[in-house]
C-alpha positions as CSV (number, residue, x, y, z in Angstrom):
1,M,-5.4,78.9,-15.1
2,K,-6.2,75.2,-15.6
3,D,-7.0,74.1,-19.1
4,Y,-10.1,71.9,-18.7
5,Y,-10.1,70.9,-22.3
6,Q,-6.5,69.7,-22.0
7,I,-7.2,67.8,-18.8
8,L,-10.0,65.9,-20.5
9,G,-8.0,65.5,-23.7
10,I,-10.6,67.0,-25.9
11,D,-10.7,70.1,-28.3
12,R,-12.8,73.2,-27.7
13,S,-15.5,72.1,-30.3
14,A,-16.2,68.9,-28.4
15,S,-19.8,68.0,-28.1
16,S,-21.5,67.2,-24.8
17,E,-21.3,63.4,-25.7
18,D,-17.5,63.8,-26.3
19,I,-17.1,65.4,-22.9
20,K,-19.0,62.7,-21.2
21,K,-17.0,59.9,-23.0
22,A,-13.7,61.6,-22.0
23,F,-14.8,61.9,-18.4
24,R,-15.8,58.3,-18.2
25,R,-12.5,57.1,-19.6
26,L,-10.3,59.2,-17.4
27,A,-12.4,58.7,-14.3
28,L,-12.0,54.9,-14.7
29,K,-8.3,55.4,-15.2
30,Y,-7.7,57.6,-12.1
31,H,-10.4,56.4,-9.7
32,P,-8.7,55.9,-6.2
33,D,-10.3,52.4,-5.9
34,R,-8.4,51.3,-9.0
35,N,-5.1,53.0,-7.9
36,P,-4.7,52.4,-4.2
37,E,-0.9,52.7,-4.4
38,D,-0.8,55.8,-6.7
39,K,-0.8,59.0,-4.7
40,D,-1.1,61.1,-7.9
41,A,-4.2,59.3,-9.0
42,E,-6.4,61.1,-6.4
43,E,-5.3,64.5,-7.6
44,N,-5.8,63.6,-11.2
45,F,-9.2,62.2,-10.4
46,K,-10.2,65.5,-8.7
47,E,-8.9,67.5,-11.7
48,V,-11.0,65.4,-14.1
49,N,-14.1,65.8,-12.0
50,E,-13.5,69.6,-11.8
51,A,-13.0,69.9,-15.5
52,Y,-16.1,67.8,-16.2
53,S,-18.3,69.7,-13.8
54,C,-17.4,72.9,-15.6
55,L,-17.5,71.8,-19.2
56,N,-20.7,69.7,-18.9
57,D,-22.7,72.7,-17.6
58,A,-23.6,74.9,-20.6
59,E,-23.6,78.2,-18.6
60,K,-20.3,77.4,-16.8
61,R,-18.7,76.3,-20.1
62,M,-19.8,79.5,-21.8
63,N,-18.2,81.6,-19.0
64,Y,-15.1,79.5,-19.0
65,D,-14.7,79.9,-22.8
66,R,-15.3,83.7,-22.6
67,F,-13.5,84.6,-19.4
68,G,-11.3,81.6,-18.6
69,T,-13.1,81.0,-15.2
70,A,-16.3,79.5,-13.9
71,E,-17.9,78.8,-10.6
72,A,-16.1,76.4,-8.5
73,P,-17.8,73.0,-8.8
74,R,-19.6,71.7,-5.8
75,F,-18.5,68.4,-4.4
76,E,-21.0,66.6,-2.1
77,P,-20.6,63.2,-0.6
78,F,-22.7,61.2,-3.1
79,G,-25.8,63.4,-2.6
80,A,-26.9,66.0,-5.0
81,G,-24.4,67.6,-7.3
82,F,-21.4,65.5,-8.2
83,G,-22.8,62.3,-6.6
84,D,-25.7,62.5,-9.0
85,I,-23.4,63.1,-11.9
86,F,-21.1,60.2,-11.1
87,D,-23.9,57.8,-10.3
88,N,-25.8,58.6,-13.5
89,I,-22.7,58.0,-15.7
90,F,-21.3,54.9,-13.9
91,G,-24.2,53.3,-12.2
92,D,-22.9,50.3,-10.2
93,F,-19.6,50.2,-12.0
94,F,-17.5,50.8,-8.9
95,G,-19.8,48.8,-6.6
96,T,-22.0,50.7,-4.4
97,F,-22.4,54.1,-2.8
98,A,-23.4,54.7,0.8
99,G,-26.4,52.8,1.9
100,R,-26.6,50.6,-1.2
101,K,-25.7,46.8,-1.0
102,T,-24.1,44.6,-3.6
103,A,-24.8,41.3,-1.9
104,R,-27.3,40.0,-4.5
105,P,-27.8,36.6,-6.1
106,V,-25.2,35.8,-8.8
107,K,-25.5,33.4,-11.6
108,G,-22.9,30.5,-11.6
109,T,-20.1,30.4,-14.1
110,D,-20.8,28.9,-17.5
111,L,-18.7,26.0,-18.4
112,R,-17.2,24.6,-21.7
113,Y,-16.7,20.9,-22.5
114,D,-14.8,19.9,-25.7
115,L,-16.3,16.6,-26.9
116,D,-14.6,14.4,-29.6
117,I,-16.9,12.2,-31.7
118,T,-16.4,10.0,-34.8
119,L,-17.8,10.8,-38.2
120,E,-20.2,7.9,-37.8
121,E,-21.5,9.3,-34.6
122,A,-22.0,12.7,-36.2
123,A,-23.9,11.1,-39.0
124,S,-26.3,9.0,-36.9
125,G,-26.5,11.1,-33.7
126,I,-25.7,9.7,-30.3
127,E,-26.2,10.1,-26.6
128,K,-23.0,10.6,-24.7
129,L,-22.5,10.4,-20.9
130,I,-19.7,12.8,-19.9
131,D,-18.1,13.7,-16.5
132,V,-18.2,17.4,-15.9
133,P,-16.1,19.0,-13.0
134,R,-18.1,21.9,-11.4
135,W,-18.7,23.7,-8.2
136,E,-21.8,22.6,-6.4
137,D,-23.5,23.5,-3.1
138,C,-21.8,21.7,-0.2
139,P,-24.0,18.8,0.8
140,S,-22.7,19.0,4.4
141,C,-23.8,22.6,5.0
142,R,-26.3,22.8,2.1
143,G,-24.4,25.7,0.7
144,G,-24.5,27.8,3.9
145,G,-20.8,27.4,4.8
146,S,-21.6,26.8,8.5
147,K,-21.5,23.7,10.7
148,G,-24.9,24.7,12.2
149,K,-24.6,27.8,14.3
150,G,-25.1,30.0,11.3
151,T,-23.8,33.5,11.1
152,T,-23.3,36.6,13.1
153,T,-23.4,40.3,12.3
154,C,-20.1,41.5,10.7
155,T,-18.2,43.7,13.2
156,R,-16.4,45.6,10.5
157,C,-19.4,47.0,8.6
158,K,-22.0,46.6,11.4
159,G,-24.2,44.5,9.1
160,T,-24.5,46.9,6.3
161,G,-22.1,45.0,3.9
162,Q,-20.3,48.4,3.2
163,V,-17.4,50.3,4.7
164,R,-16.9,54.0,4.2
165,F,-13.7,55.9,4.1
166,Q,-12.6,59.4,3.1
167,Q,-10.7,60.1,-0.1
168,G,-9.9,63.7,-0.4
169,F,-13.2,65.4,-1.1
170,F,-15.1,62.2,-1.4
171,S,-16.6,59.9,1.1
172,I,-16.4,56.5,-0.6
173,S,-18.3,53.3,0.2
174,K,-16.8,49.9,-0.7
175,T,-17.9,46.3,-0.3
176,C,-16.8,45.1,3.1
177,D,-13.8,42.8,2.6
178,K,-14.5,40.7,5.7
179,C,-18.1,39.7,5.0
180,H,-17.9,40.3,1.2
181,G,-21.0,42.5,1.2
182,Q,-23.1,39.9,3.1
183,G,-23.3,41.8,6.3
184,R,-22.8,38.6,8.2
185,V,-19.9,36.2,8.9
186,I,-19.7,32.5,9.5
187,T,-18.4,31.7,13.0
188,D,-18.1,27.9,12.7
189,P,-17.0,27.2,9.1
190,C,-18.0,23.9,7.6
191,D,-15.2,21.3,7.5
192,A,-16.2,20.0,4.2
193,C,-15.9,23.2,2.3
194,A,-14.0,25.4,4.7
195,G,-16.9,27.8,4.9
196,N,-17.1,28.5,1.2
197,G,-20.4,26.7,0.8
198,K,-19.2,25.1,-2.4
199,V,-17.3,21.9,-3.3
200,R,-15.7,20.7,-6.5
201,K,-17.4,17.6,-7.9
202,Y,-17.5,15.5,-11.0
203,R,-21.0,14.9,-12.1
204,K,-22.2,12.6,-15.0
205,V,-24.2,14.6,-17.6
206,S,-26.1,13.0,-20.5
207,V,-25.6,14.8,-23.8
208,D,-28.0,14.2,-26.7
209,I,-25.9,14.9,-29.9
210,P,-28.2,15.4,-32.9
211,S,-27.2,13.9,-36.4
212,G,-25.4,16.3,-38.7
213,V,-23.3,18.2,-36.2
214,D,-19.8,19.3,-37.4
215,T,-16.6,20.5,-35.8
216,G,-17.4,23.7,-34.0
217,S,-21.1,22.9,-33.3
218,R,-22.1,24.1,-29.9
219,L,-24.8,22.6,-27.6
220,K,-26.1,24.4,-24.6
221,L,-27.3,22.6,-21.5
222,S,-29.0,25.1,-19.3
223,G,-28.3,24.9,-15.6
224,E,-25.5,22.4,-15.9
225,G,-22.7,24.9,-15.1
226,D,-21.3,25.9,-11.7
227,A,-23.8,26.5,-8.8
228,G,-24.9,30.1,-8.3
229,I,-23.8,32.4,-5.5
230,R,-26.2,33.6,-2.8
231,G,-29.0,31.6,-4.2
232,G,-28.4,32.6,-7.8
233,P,-29.2,30.2,-10.6
234,A,-26.6,27.7,-11.9
235,G,-24.6,28.6,-15.0
236,D,-24.9,26.7,-18.3
237,L,-22.7,24.1,-19.9
238,Y,-21.6,24.5,-23.5
239,I,-20.7,21.3,-25.3
240,V,-18.3,22.1,-28.2
241,I,-18.1,19.3,-30.8
242,D,-14.9,18.1,-32.6
243,V,-15.5,15.5,-35.2
244,K,-12.4,13.4,-35.7
245,E,-10.8,12.8,-39.1
246,H,-11.9,9.7,-40.9
247,P,-9.4,7.4,-42.6
248,F,-11.6,7.0,-45.7
249,F,-14.0,9.8,-46.0
250,R,-13.5,13.6,-46.4
251,R,-16.3,15.9,-45.3
252,E,-17.2,19.1,-47.0
253,G,-20.5,20.4,-45.6
254,V,-23.1,17.7,-46.1
255,N,-21.1,15.9,-48.8
256,L,-18.6,13.1,-48.3
257,Y,-15.7,12.5,-50.6
258,C,-13.6,9.3,-51.0
259,D,-11.2,7.7,-53.4
260,L,-11.7,4.5,-55.3
261,T,-8.7,2.8,-56.9
262,L,-9.4,0.5,-60.0
263,S,-7.0,-1.8,-61.8
264,F,-6.1,-1.1,-65.4
265,A,-8.4,-3.8,-66.6
266,Q,-11.4,-2.7,-64.5
267,A,-11.0,0.8,-65.8
268,V,-10.9,-0.3,-69.4
269,L,-13.5,-3.0,-69.3
270,G,-15.8,-1.6,-66.7
271,T,-17.0,-3.3,-63.5
272,E,-19.3,-3.3,-60.6
273,I,-17.8,-2.8,-57.3
274,E,-19.0,-2.4,-53.7
275,V,-18.2,1.0,-52.2
276,P,-18.3,1.5,-48.4
277,T,-20.6,4.2,-47.1
278,L,-21.5,5.4,-43.6
279,Y,-24.7,3.4,-44.0
280,G,-23.4,0.1,-45.4
281,T,-22.0,-0.9,-48.8
282,H,-23.3,0.4,-52.1
283,K,-22.9,-1.3,-55.5
284,L,-21.5,1.1,-57.9
285,K,-21.4,0.4,-61.6
286,I,-18.3,1.6,-63.4
287,A,-18.7,2.1,-67.1
288,H,-15.9,0.9,-69.5
289,G,-13.3,3.4,-70.2
290,A,-13.2,5.1,-66.8
291,Q,-10.6,7.8,-66.6
292,P,-8.5,8.8,-63.6
293,G,-10.0,11.7,-61.7
294,E,-13.5,11.0,-62.9
295,S,-16.1,11.4,-60.2
296,L,-19.2,9.4,-59.5
297,R,-22.0,10.4,-57.2
298,I,-24.0,8.2,-54.7
299,K,-27.1,10.1,-53.9
300,G,-28.1,10.5,-50.3
301,A,-25.0,8.7,-48.9
302,G,-23.6,11.9,-47.4
303,M,-24.1,13.6,-44.1
304,P,-27.5,14.6,-42.8
305,R,-28.3,18.3,-42.6
306,L,-28.5,19.4,-39.0
307,G,-32.1,19.4,-37.9
308,S,-33.3,17.6,-41.1
309,K,-33.6,14.1,-42.5
310,V,-32.2,15.2,-45.8
311,K,-28.7,13.9,-46.6
312,G,-26.0,15.1,-48.9
313,D,-24.2,12.9,-51.4
314,Q,-21.1,10.7,-51.5
315,I,-18.7,11.7,-54.2
316,V,-16.4,8.9,-55.4
317,T,-13.2,9.9,-57.3
318,I,-11.6,7.2,-59.5
319,G,-7.9,6.4,-59.5
320,I,-6.1,3.8,-61.6
321,T,-3.2,1.6,-60.5
322,V,-0.4,0.7,-62.9
323,P,1.4,-2.5,-61.9
324,K,5.1,-2.2,-61.4
325,H,5.8,-5.8,-62.2
326,I,4.1,-8.0,-64.8
327,S,4.7,-11.5,-66.0
328,E,5.9,-12.4,-69.5
329,R,2.5,-13.5,-70.6
330,Q,1.0,-10.2,-69.4
331,R,3.6,-8.3,-71.3
332,E,2.7,-10.3,-74.5
333,I,-1.0,-9.4,-74.1
334,L,-0.2,-5.7,-73.5
335,E,2.1,-5.5,-76.5
336,E,-0.7,-7.1,-78.6
337,F,-3.1,-4.6,-77.2
338,A,-0.8,-1.8,-78.2
339,R,-0.4,-3.1,-81.7
340,L,-4.2,-3.4,-82.1
341,S,-4.6,0.1,-80.7
342,G,-2.3,1.4,-83.4
343,D,0.5,2.2,-81.1
344,N,3.3,0.4,-82.8
345,S,6.2,2.3,-81.1
346,S,7.6,0.7,-78.1
347,Q,9.3,4.0,-77.2
348,P,7.5,7.1,-76.0
349,K,7.4,9.9,-78.5
350,T,9.8,12.8,-78.0
351,L,8.5,16.3,-77.4
352,K,9.5,17.3,-80.9
353,D,7.5,14.4,-82.3
354,R,4.4,15.3,-80.3
355,F,4.5,18.9,-81.5
356,K,4.8,17.6,-85.1
357,D,1.8,15.4,-84.7
358,F,-0.2,18.3,-83.2
359,F,0.4,20.6,-86.1
360,T,0.1,18.1,-88.9
361,G,-2.9,16.3,-87.4
362,A,-1.0,13.0,-87.4
363,G,-2.5,10.3,-85.2
364,T,-6.0,11.9,-85.1
365,S,-9.1,10.4,-86.3
């Protein structure tokens, strides 16, 4: 006796939905169309159908569970019975059954174009003209694929677009491989496209890039992809943005970060310095006693928010340079500065001395 539960790979408490899922998975696996070279696939496919036809029927399943047998399932060539079962579950997955055509309009393939832009372009927005390679209707035959005589009825499928053949219990209908489901064939192929009706061309496309875009932003241009098939609409073109790294600015969301290096004297005395921004220079006042790592903010000098006129800020981080070589006069001035600052030691304190100062409070005011 065949174990239908084992065939479907389910247990005896499986629900109707579990049975249906198991059948779908195994039918896809063993369907003859997917395994033309595997002789065992057809037999496995029939067993799966037999098990499903029994277990999916409440009365038959009850008899099978009680007595180990059930009525032999009826197999009809895609009419009532199994044909309805199979069609309800799979629809058009395997193409078409007898009398049904698949030659329908198909939308063209969507295309992707990776576009590099600068940070300045991302901030201001820009219009770019790009060359996009895509399949278009052949201008010589206007997409028909023929020089002019047109088409004739396919001799293999007799114009139906389908060919039928027998697979065990089943009468299977497939898309005709000669006319590809069209029902007609071209007798005088166009020289320009070899009868395909499509040619590869580069077309210039204008892309309006809004301000505020960032790396990974996607822009959709409807109808700018490959031409459709059998009168179907053209696909879409997706522009994927990649903003190049900037030599001065670092971007984090809508804020921009940059480093500003001051001399020792500028940091101590304070100064006013012109800082570059994406929108020109900005005079930034540095207070006396500026410390390394201190940050200053320039409001509204960052990146615009996508779809908005509001801008982020520019954050300026201060660094201080220490000269490696100084003149004798500069040394005298610095030594005088050290003495006036109360630092009379020309040698740095040892770790022991610093700990001693810390616990005794020496050097604090």
